[in-house]
C-alpha positions, 0 to 999 in steps of 0.5 A, spaced: 703 258 581 700 251 582 698 252 590 698 247 595 691 246 597 687 245 604 692 250 608 693 255 612 695 261 610 697 267 614 698 275 612 701 280 617 703 287 615 705 291 620 710 298 620 717 296 623 718 295 630 711 294 632 711 286 634 709 283 628 715 278 626 714 275 634 707 274 634 708 271 627 714 266 630 709 264 634 704 263 630 709 259 626 711 255 632 704 253 634 700 252 628 706 249 625 707 254 619 712 256 615 715 263 616 718 268 612 720 275 615 719 278 609 722 285 610 729 281 612 729 279 604 729 286 603 734 288 607 738 283 605 738 286 598 739 292 601 746 290 605 747 287 598 747 294 595 752 297 601 757 291 599 756 290 592 756 297 590 760 295 582 756 288 581 749 290 584 744 289 578 737 287 577 741 280 575 745 280 580 739 281 585 735 275 582 741 271 583 741 272 590 735 271 591 734 264 587 740 262 590 737 265 597 737 261 603 734 262 610 740 261 613 742 268 610 737 272 613 740 271 620 746 275 618 746 280 624 749 285 619 742 286 616 739 289 624 744 295 622 740 302 621 744 303 615 741 296 612 735 298 615 735 305 610 738 302 604 733 296 605 727 302 605 731 305 598 731 298 594 724 296 596 721 302 592 724 298 586 718 295 581 723 291 578 726 289 585 720 287 589 718 283 582 724 279 583 722 278 590 715 277 589 716 270 586 720 267 592 715 270 596 709 266 592 714 259 593 714 260 600 707 262 601 704 257 597 708 251 596 711 251 603 715 244 605 710 239 606 712 238 613 709 245 614 701 245 615 701 252 611 705 259 611 706 265 615 709 271 612 709 279 615 712 285 611 709 291 610 705 289 603 702 282 604 695 283 604 695 288 600 701 284 594 703 278 596 697 274 600 692 277 598 687 271 599 689 270 606 685 266 610 687 270 615 690 278 615 692 281 621 695 289 621 699 289 627 701 296 630 703 300 635 705 308 637 711 310 634 715 312 640 713 305 643 716 301 637 723 306 637 724 305 644 723 296 643 728 297 637 732 302 642 733 295 647 734 290 641 739 295 639 742 294 646 742 287 647 746 288 640 751 293 644 750 298 638 751 305 639 746 309 638 740 314 641 734 312 642 732 319 638 736 316 633 731 310 633 726 314 633 728 319 627 729 313 623 723 309 625 719 315 622 722 317 616 721 309 615 714 309 617 713 315 611 717 311 606 714 305 606 707 308 606 708 314 600 712 309 596 709 307 590 709 300 589 707 296 595 706 301 601 704 300 607 696 300 608 691 296 612 686 294 608 679 293 610 678 285 610 685 286 615 684 285 623 687 290 626 692 288 632 694 295 636 700 291 641 702 298 645 699 296 651 699 289 649 704 283 652 707 279 647 704 274 650 697 277 651 697 279 644 698 271 641 692 270 645 688 275 642 691 272 635 690 264 637 682 266 640 680 269 632 684 263 628 682 257 632 674 261 632 675 260 624 679 253 624 675 249 629 669 252 624 
């Protein structure tokens, strides 16, 4: 695959609700980078699995991903707990990951020319998708803090779910993400660890911006 030259590439891995998506969007806006929330692709496939039980197949998924529009990832149904768990299951499938990999490679290395590069966040961006990224960040936070954040998100969406249920789901999701055979979530030696447990969104971005500007301005 041909790669656009002289572009900024940012890879972010994180467990669910650690704040990686928020930071990726801030990075995208500030540096004019194409942003892809790769987790939403698996949520999209997870939703397809629940919605099209009889049609669901590798050929069906491949066709859907080939014709995927970024607006398709804004479906509010993708934020439900059921879809999150379904996504965790489909994400373990090597053939599904290979289909998604092709799409993500295009987004990472051949973003639309109006952008200065790309920023991708997910579970295996540093280890699989963009291993040669210019910037690699591993963003995390205590699971209780992450559960509270996700619970507050659900409250705003008026979803009826308890904090305990969210916490239980996140712990189960963490275990699944870290222990799956293909593309497990893990921090690499060359990635920068950022713990957002006690950091505000602004403080976290300030830290990331300082790291990026230092390298970009040299």
